[in-house]
Backbone as a ProteinNet text record, in pm:
[ID]
protein_1_A
[PRIMARY]
MFLESYSIGKKSRYSAQNSTRSINFFHQAPSAKRVSLIGDFNKWQPEANPMQRLPDGGWFTRIDLHHGHHLYQFLVDGQPVLDPRAQGTARNQRGEKVSLIAVS
[TERTIARY]
-2358.8	-2458.9	-2401.9	-2483.5	-2441.8	-2381.6	-2438	-2392.9	-2256.6	-2209	-2079.5	-1967.4	-1979.3	-1873.4	-1868	-1967.2	-1970.2	-1953.6	-1900.1	-1887.3	-1789.4	-1814.1	-1732.2	-1592.1	-1493	-1355	-1290	-1367.5	-1312.2	-1338.6	-1241.8	-1261.4	-1336.8	-1442.3	-1514.8	-1436.1	-1444.8	-1373.9	-1435.4	-1554	-1619.8	-1603.5	-1526.7	-1506.3	-1425.3	-1453.4	-1376.2	-1230.1	-1203	-1066.1	-982.3	-1046.8	-974.7	-954.5	-1018.3	-1005.9	-884.3	-826.5	-714	-747	-673.7	-692.1	-554.7	-533.5	-407	-403.4	-297.2	-281.1	-153.4	-162.7	-47.2	13.5	145.5	218.9	315.8	317.2	406.9	483.4	607.6	684.9	778	782	866.4	1000.8	1106.1	1241	1341.5	1350.5	1432.6	1580.9	1634.2	1777.1	1808.1	1705.5	1726.5	1788.9	1870	1929.8	1846.8	1774.4	1692.7	1576.2	1457.8	1339.3	1265.5	1223.7	1147.6	1022.5	923	801.7	811.7	805.4	810.6	683.5	638.3	517.9	483.8	372.2	329.4	295.4	263.1	226.8	348.4	470.4	590.5	693.4	643.8	726.6	841.3	817.8	912.5	1046	1043	1163.5	1192	1305.9	1337.8	1347.1	1383.3	1400.1	1267.1	1162	1035.2	964.3	965	893.2	976.4	1081.6	1157.2	1069.6	1090.1	1010	1089.1	1016.6	1078.3	1085.3	1200.8	1218.1	1139.5	1070.6	997.1	1079.1	1054.2	1131.3	1128.7	1020.5	1010	1077	1144.9	1211	1125.4	1003.9	917.8	950.1	893	910.4	773.1	761.2	630.5	642.4	539.6	519.7	371.2	329.7	190.3	194.9	117.6	111.5	-33.2	-59	-191.1	-196.2	-295.9	-313.9	-450	-452.8	-578.4	-661.7	-789.3	-884.7	-836.6	-845.9	-810	-715.7	-660.1	-566.4	-424	-335.8	-195.8	-105.6	2.8	104.8	219.3	277.8	387.1	470.9	584.3	673.2	745.7	803.7	898.5	1037.1	1124.9	1263	1344.7	1390	1460.7	1609.2	1686.7	1831	1858.3	1778.5	1796.9	1729.2	1666.2	1600.6	1448.3	1379.3	1233.1	1170.6	1069.7	1001.6	851	775.1	628.9	577.7	461.5	395.6	309.6	342.3	260.5	118.8	96.1	-37.5	-113.9	-59.5	-122.2	-260.5	-343.6	-476.8	-471.6	-359.3	-342.8	-207.6	-184.3	-63.1	-101.5	-8.7	-29	107.8	113	239.5	263.3	388	421.8	449.2	495.6	518.1	627	715.1	821.9	783.4	660.1	611.8	650.7	706.2	745.4	626.4	621.8	515.7	532.6	423.6	423.4	298.1	297.8	181.8	76.8	-46.6	-159.7	-241.9	-282.1	-372.8	-482.9	-605.9	-720.2	-760.7	-770.4	-807.3	-944.5	-1036.1	-1169.6	-1211.2
1571.7	1578.9	1654.4	1732.5	1816	1733.9	1621.2	1541.3	1477.5	1473	1412.7	1484.3	1614.8	1687.9	1653.8	1583.9	1545.2	1395.3	1326.4	1181.6	1143.4	1031.3	983	952.8	993.6	966.5	1076.2	1168.9	1280.6	1409.5	1499.8	1629.7	1720.1	1778.7	1875.5	2004.9	2075.3	2202.6	2304.5	2275.7	2364.2	2317.4	2211.7	2156.2	2251.5	2250.1	2331.5	2288.2	2161.7	2112.8	2183.3	2239.3	2308.5	2456.6	2507.2	2649.6	2674.9	2792.2	2830.9	2962.1	2986.4	3108.7	3161.1	3290.1	3350.3	3356.8	3302.4	3297.2	3371.2	3459.4	3533	3457.6	3445.2	3383.9	3486.9	3501.2	3592.5	3513.5	3551.9	3493.3	3600	3611.2	3709.3	3643.8	3687.9	3635.5	3745.2	3847.8	3965.3	3936.9	3834.3	3806.8	3705.7	3654.4	3554.2	3616.1	3535.7	3577.7	3530.9	3420	3364.9	3286.5	3307.6	3233.6	3186.7	3061.4	3003.8	2937.7	2924.4	2850.7	2715.9	2608.9	2474.8	2400.4	2311.2	2236	2134.5	2067.4	1965.6	2026.9	2155.3	2224.9	2256	2248.6	2272.1	2159.5	2043.3	1923.8	1947.5	2039.5	2068.6	2120.4	2188.9	2242.6	2384.1	2407.5	2538.8	2651	2618.8	2721.1	2764.4	2687.9	2711.7	2839.8	2871.2	2987.7	3064.5	3135	3219	3334	3375.2	3484.4	3614.4	3726.8	3858.4	3921.5	3981.1	4049.5	4180.9	4207.7	4332.9	4426.3	4557.2	4652.6	4625.7	4564.5	4539.6	4410	4340.4	4214.8	4092.7	4114.3	4003.2	3954.9	3843.6	3785.3	3755.3	3766.9	3757.2	3684.3	3607.4	3555.4	3531.3	3533.1	3504.1	3396.2	3289.5	3183.5	3141.7	3086.8	3033.6	2887.3	2853.3	2715.9	2663.9	2535.7	2469.4	2444.4	2430	2394.6	2268.5	2267.9	2150	2184	2080.7	2096	2084.1	2168.4	2167.6	2168.2	2091.3	2086	2176.8	2248.3	2339.5	2373	2436.8	2490.8	2610	2689.5	2790.3	2728.3	2760.1	2717.6	2842.8	2858.8	2979.2	2946.1	3003.8	2975.4	2825.6	2750	2605.8	2522.2	2585.3	2512.3	2518.7	2404.1	2405.5	2465.7	2550.1	2618.9	2612.4	2580	2580.1	2723.5	2739.3	2868.9	2888.1	2986.1	3007	3053.6	3101	3146.3	3040.4	2919.6	2812.5	2778.9	2723.2	2680.6	2553.2	2484.9	2362	2300.7	2181.7	2106.5	1965.9	1901.4	1764.2	1697.4	1577	1504.1	1480.2	1500.8	1472.8	1323.5	1283.2	1141.2	1080.3	1163	1113.7	1122	1162	1170.8	1298.5	1394.8	1522.7	1616.7	1698	1795.5	1908.4	1943.1	2050.4	2134.7	2250.5	2340.9	2297	2334.3	2294.8	2417.3	2425.1	2529.7	2465	2512.9	2467.4	2580.2	2550.2	2650.8	2612.9	2709.2	2683.2	2793.5
-2774.1	-2669.4	-2550.7	-2484.8	-2371.9	-2258.9	-2226.8	-2114.2	-2137.4	-2259.6	-2287.3	-2212.4	-2190.8	-2121.9	-1973.1	-1922.2	-1781.6	-1763	-1862.3	-1851.5	-1741	-1680.2	-1568.5	-1619.4	-1536.7	-1571.3	-1653	-1703.3	-1779.2	-1704.3	-1707.1	-1644.9	-1741.9	-1695.4	-1774.1	-1778.7	-1888.3	-1895.4	-1800.7	-1747.2	-1652.2	-1507.8	-1486.4	-1353.5	-1266.4	-1135.9	-1041.8	-1039.6	-1073.8	-1076	-1182.5	-1283	-1389.1	-1358.9	-1255.8	-1226.1	-1137.3	-1152.4	-1069.2	-998.8	-893.1	-816.4	-776.1	-788.3	-746.2	-594.2	-536.8	-392	-354.6	-255.9	-204.9	-87.9	-89.1	20.6	76.8	209.3	279.5	385.2	405.9	514.8	571.4	702	768.3	801.7	735.5	760	726.8	812.6	780.9	761.4	823.5	808.8	698	631	525.6	401.4	335.2	208.4	89.9	110.3	1.9	62	6.5	49.2	-76.5	-75.5	-186	-131	-215.3	-182.2	-251.9	-174.5	-232	-193	-279.2	-248	-354.2	-332.9	-429.4	-565.2	-567.9	-691.6	-779	-724.4	-805.7	-786.8	-744.5	-724.6	-627	-529.6	-422.2	-475.3	-588.4	-650.7	-600.6	-532.8	-476.4	-579.3	-702.1	-805.4	-868.3	-846.7	-916.5	-872.7	-744.3	-693	-591	-638.9	-545.8	-498.8	-376.3	-320.7	-328.2	-332.3	-340.9	-202.2	-172.6	-44.9	-47.2	61.9	79.2	168	162.9	243.2	394.3	444.7	589.5	634.2	542.4	577.3	551.8	504.4	468.4	327.2	291.6	159.2	101.5	-31.6	-97.5	-230.3	-261.8	-397	-417.2	-540.9	-578.5	-686.1	-663.4	-763.9	-784.6	-902	-933.6	-891.2	-810.7	-765.1	-809.3	-841.5	-876.8	-752	-771.5	-666.7	-594.8	-463.2	-384.9	-272	-211.1	-99.9	-151.8	-98	-139.2	-16.9	-25.4	78.5	37.2	133.5	100.2	222.3	197.4	300.3	239.8	327	283.3	296.9	205.3	213.3	240	364.8	409.2	419.8	330.1	324.1	329.6	253.8	242.7	349	447.5	556.7	543.2	546.3	538.3	663.9	643.1	753	728.8	832.9	823.6	817	757.3	749.2	874	959.1	1079.3	1047.1	924.7	883.5	804.6	795.8	717.1	771.4	686.3	727.1	810.3	803.5	879.9	850.5	906.4	878	836.7	769	722.7	718.8	670.2	654.3	505.2	463.1	323.4	308	190.5	162.1	248.7	303.5	390.9	538.3	566.3	703.2	774.3	701.2	760.7	767.8	871	888.1	786.7	717	618.4	635.6	575.2	581.3	479.7	505.9	421.9	386.2	258.1	213.9	130	149.6	70.9	-22.6	-150.2	-249.9	-305.4	-301.8	-356.1	-450.3
[MASK]
++++++++++++++++++++++++++++++++++++++++++++++++++++++++++++++++++++++++++++++++++++++++++++++++++++++++

């Protein structure tokens, strides 16, 4: 039956929660040796999304994110840094301020 794919408690294969969108992240850190993107989408693992250095001293990565809100930070030479271009800020599970992005 058609309605079975929309049953409560199950994700429909057509649900927005199942869709992903490619998101570009940029960070300006010309003197940095290494920059990574960490967040709830990669379990805050520094190795998961290393960023690439651009000729102008900026750093870039593109990742696919699911629909919803995501918490993240840049890790610049081992130090967490907020994104000045973030859509907002929030608190992580430890109460630390982090950047926020909404994907729709």
